[in-house]
C-alpha positions in Angstrom: 119.8 227.5 49.4 123.2 226.4 50.8 122.4 225.1 54.3 124.5 223.6 57.1 123.0 221.4 59.8 125.5 221.3 62.7 124.5 218.3 64.7 123.8 214.8 63.3 121.8 213.2 66.1 118.2 212.2 65.9 116.8 215.8 65.6 119.5 217.1 63.3 119.2 214.1 61.0 115.5 214.5 60.5 115.9 218.2 60.0 118.5 217.6 57.4 116.3 215.2 55.6 113.4 217.7 55.6 115.7 220.4 54.2 117.0 218.1 51.5 113.4 217.2 50.6 112.7 220.9 50.2 115.4 221.2 47.6 118.3 222.8 49.5 122.0 222.0 49.1 122.5 220.5 52.6 125.7 219.8 54.4 125.9 218.1 57.8 128.6 218.5 60.3 129.5 215.3 62.2 132.6 213.8 63.8 134.2 210.4 64.5 132.0 207.4 63.9 129.0 209.5 62.8 131.1 211.2 60.1 132.1 207.8 58.7 128.5 206.5 58.8 127.1 209.4 56.9 129.9 209.3 54.4 129.6 205.6 53.8 125.9 204.9 54.1 124.3 208.3 53.6 121.6 209.7 55.9 119.4 206.7 56.7 116.1 207.3 58.5 113.4 204.9 59.4 110.2 206.9 59.7 108.3 205.3 62.6 104.7 206.3 61.9 105.1 206.4 58.1 106.6 202.8 58.0 109.2 203.7 55.5 113.0 204.2 55.3 114.7 206.9 53.4 118.4 207.3 52.4 119.7 210.7 51.5 123.2 211.3 50.0 124.5 214.3 51.9 127.8 216.2 52.0 129.5 215.8 55.4 132.2 218.0 57.0 134.0 217.5 60.3 134.6 221.2 61.1 133.2 224.6 60.2 136.0 226.8 58.8 135.9 230.6 58.9 135.4 231.0 55.2 132.7 228.3 54.8 129.8 230.3 53.5 126.1 229.2 54.0 122.8 230.9 53.5 121.6 229.4 56.8 123.2 227.5 59.6 121.1 225.3 61.8 122.7 224.3 65.2 120.9 221.3 66.6 122.4 220.5 69.9 121.6 219.8 73.5 121.3 222.9 75.7 124.5 222.1 77.6 126.5 221.7 74.4 125.6 225.0 72.8 128.4 227.1 74.5 131.1 224.8 72.9 130.2 226.1 69.4 129.9 229.9 70.1 133.3 230.9 68.9 133.1 228.7 65.8 129.8 230.3 64.8 131.1 233.8 65.7 134.3 233.4 63.5 132.5 231.9 60.5 131.5 234.4 57.7 127.9 233.2 57.4 125.3 235.7 58.8 122.2 233.6 59.5 122.1 231.2 62.4 119.2 229.3 63.9 119.7 227.6 67.3 117.3 224.6 67.5 116.4 222.8 70.7 115.7 223.3 74.4 116.7 226.7 75.6 116.5 228.3 79.1 118.2 231.6 78.2 118.0 232.6 74.5 118.9 236.2 75.3 122.2 235.2 76.9 123.0 232.8 74.1 122.5 235.4 71.5 124.5 237.9 73.4 127.5 235.6 73.9 127.7 234.8 70.1 127.3 238.5 69.2 130.1 239.5 71.6 132.5 237.1 70.0 131.6 238.1 66.4 133.4 240.6 64.3 130.2 241.5 62.5 126.5 241.3 63.5 124.9 237.9 63.2 121.2 237.3 62.4 120.2 234.8 65.2 116.9 233.0 65.5 115.7 230.2 67.6 113.7 227.1 66.6 112.2 224.0 67.9 111.4 220.8 65.9 108.7 218.4 67.0 110.2 215.0 66.6 111.9 212.3 68.7 113.5 208.9 68.3 116.8 207.1 68.7 120.0 206.4 66.7 121.0 202.8 66.3 124.6 201.6 66.5 124.6 201.2 62.7 123.9 204.9 62.3 120.3 204.5 61.2 118.0 206.9 62.8 114.5 205.9 64.0 112.5 209.1 63.7 109.1 209.7 65.4 107.3 212.6 63.7 104.1 213.7 62.1 104.0 215.5 58.8 106.8 217.6 60.0 106.7 221.0 61.7 109.1 223.5 63.2 108.7 226.5 65.5 110.7 229.7 64.7 111.2 233.1 66.3 113.8 235.7 67.0 114.3 238.3 69.7 114.6 241.3 67.4 111.7 241.0 64.9 114.0 240.3 62.0 111.6 239.7 59.1 114.5 239.0 56.7 115.7 236.0 58.8 112.1 234.9 59.2 111.7 234.8 55.4 115.0 233.0 54.8 113.9 230.4 57.4 110.5 229.8 55.7 112.1 229.7 52.3 114.4 226.9 53.4 111.5 224.6 54.1 109.3 225.5 51.2 106.0 223.7 51.2 107.4 220.4 52.6 107.4 221.4 56.2 105.0 223.4 58.4 106.7 226.5 59.8 105.0 228.3 62.7 106.3 231.7 63.6 106.2 232.4 67.3 106.3 236.1 68.2 107.4 235.5 71.8 109.9 232.7 71.2 111.6 233.3 74.6 108.4 232.7 76.5 107.6 229.6 74.3 111.1 228.1 75.0 111.0 228.7 78.7 107.4 227.3 79.0 108.5 224.2 77.0 111.6 223.4 79.1 109.6 223.8 82.4 107.0 221.4 80.9 109.6 218.7 80.0 111.8 218.8 83.1 109.4 217.1 85.5 108.5 214.5 82.8 112.1 213.7 82.1 113.0 213.5 85.7 110.2 210.9 86.2 111.5 209.0 83.2 115.1 209.1 84.5 114.1 208.0 88.0 112.1 205.1 86.6 114.9 204.0 84.1 112.6 204.9 81.2 110.0 202.4 82.3 107.0 204.2 80.9 104.6 201.4 81.6 105.5 201.6 85.3 104.9 205.4 85.3 101.5 205.1 83.6 100.4 202.9 86.5 101.6 205.2 89.2 99.0 207.7 90.4 101.6 209.1 92.8 104.2 209.7 90.2 101.8 211.2 87.6 100.3 213.6 90.1 103.7 214.7 91.4 104.8 215.4 87.8 101.7 217.4 87.2 102.0 219.4 90.4 105.7 220.1 89.7 104.8 221.4 86.2 102.2 223.7 87.7 104.6 225.0 90.3 107.2 225.6 87.5 104.7 227.6 85.6 104.0 229.7 88.7 107.7 230.5 89.0 107.7 231.6 85.3 104.7 233.9 85.9 106.3 235.4 89.0 109.3 236.2 86.8 107.1 238.0 84.2 107.0 235.2 81.7 103.7 234.5 79.9 102.9 230.8 79.6 103.1 230.2 75.9 100.9 228.8 74.5 98.3 229.9 77.0 96.3 226.7 76.5 99.3 224.7 78.0 98.9 226.5 81.3 95.2 226.3 81.3 95.2 222.5 80.7 97.0 222.0 83.9 95.3 224.7 86.0 91.7 224.2 84.7 91.6 220.7 83.3 93.9 218.7 85.5 91.9 215.5 85.5 91.9 215.5 81.7 95.6 216.2 81.6 96.2 213.4 84.1 94.5 210.8 81.9 96.2 212.2 78.8 99.6 211.6 80.4 98.6 208.2 81.6 97.8 207.3 78.0 100.9 209.0 76.7 103.2 206.9 78.8 101.5 203.7 77.5 102.2 204.5 73.8 104.5 201.9 72.1 106.5 204.7 70.5 108.1 205.4 73.9 110.2 202.3 73.5 112.2 203.9 70.7 112.8 207.2 72.3 116.2 207.7 74.0 117.8 210.6 75.7 120.5 211.9 78.0 119.9 213.5 81.4 123.0 215.8 81.0 120.8 218.4 79.2 118.2 218.3 82.0 120.9 219.0 84.6 121.9 222.2 82.8 118.3 223.3 82.5 117.7 222.7 86.2 120.8 224.8 87.0 119.5 227.7 85.0 116.0 227.4 86.4 117.5 228.0 89.9 118.0 231.7 88.9 114.2 232.0 88.4 113.4 230.1 91.6 115.6 232.5 93.6 113.5 235.4 92.4 110.2 234.1 93.8 108.6 232.8 97.0 106.4 230.2 95.2 106.0 226.9 97.0 107.6 224.4 94.7 107.7 221.3 96.9 107.0 218.8 94.2 109.4 220.4 91.8 112.2 220.4 94.3 111.6 216.8 95.2 111.8 215.7 91.6 114.9 217.8 91.0 116.7 216.6 94.1 115.9 212.9 93.6 116.8 212.9 89.9 120.0 214.9 90.4 121.1 212.7 93.3 120.7 209.6 91.1 122.5 211.4 88.2 125.5 212.2 90.3 125.7 208.7 91.8 125.7 207.3 88.3 128.5 209.6 87.3 130.8 208.4 90.1 
């Protein structure tokens, strides 16, 4: 299959590697310094747990033209960056698009692209389980297991589902999520308190692991966020994620305490820009409820205050 990965950061790089491994003809879209790195050195990835480094020779483009035809386009971007690519995707002749990453409003995202398109696009949503950082040299340090990706769409498009699964072959575990909207909303509500805590503590995970106050505030805020989702008619997906916090809070507390102590956290980097956009969209859901979200609001206000001060 002819596949384009639009986005050459940590997640896009590992996704491209996996698609190459599955036998696809993969092109990556990158710009500036990243374009030069991929052109000169190839796609270089250090696999953290597997203790190996791979180098893939990959075609690189700096823009997606209207007549560039691909069987499947993966857009791997931060939530706040997706709107910048709507018109480009809409004008391109390729039909199949998968938007990969955090997403607070997949219905709106699909609607915006379809409105701009001359013909109907087949749009799906995915989420890849991996993390890491990109070094100045361009080498990506990728933290992942055997490799797995979540996929779903809002219209029950079995054709797109089959195309997606075919792209990964047997090299990558594909999980089909029937209610991908609920899964995506549950996930971003889960990560917002965690990322706020990381941002407020300057990514000092060791400090967080020792703070009972911070860990409990994060857990309470997550529970409050789930209650807001439920009040808006969203089913917590997977169900076990909600039950872990509501029914097994002490176990979850110690799991988080251990998580923040893991050495791999030292090679995970991120930007808070995306979290700001997710918080802004969550406001719409908050306004529809009367749920007491004291801890959520405190984390949001403290982290956004620090963010805006740093931006000045």
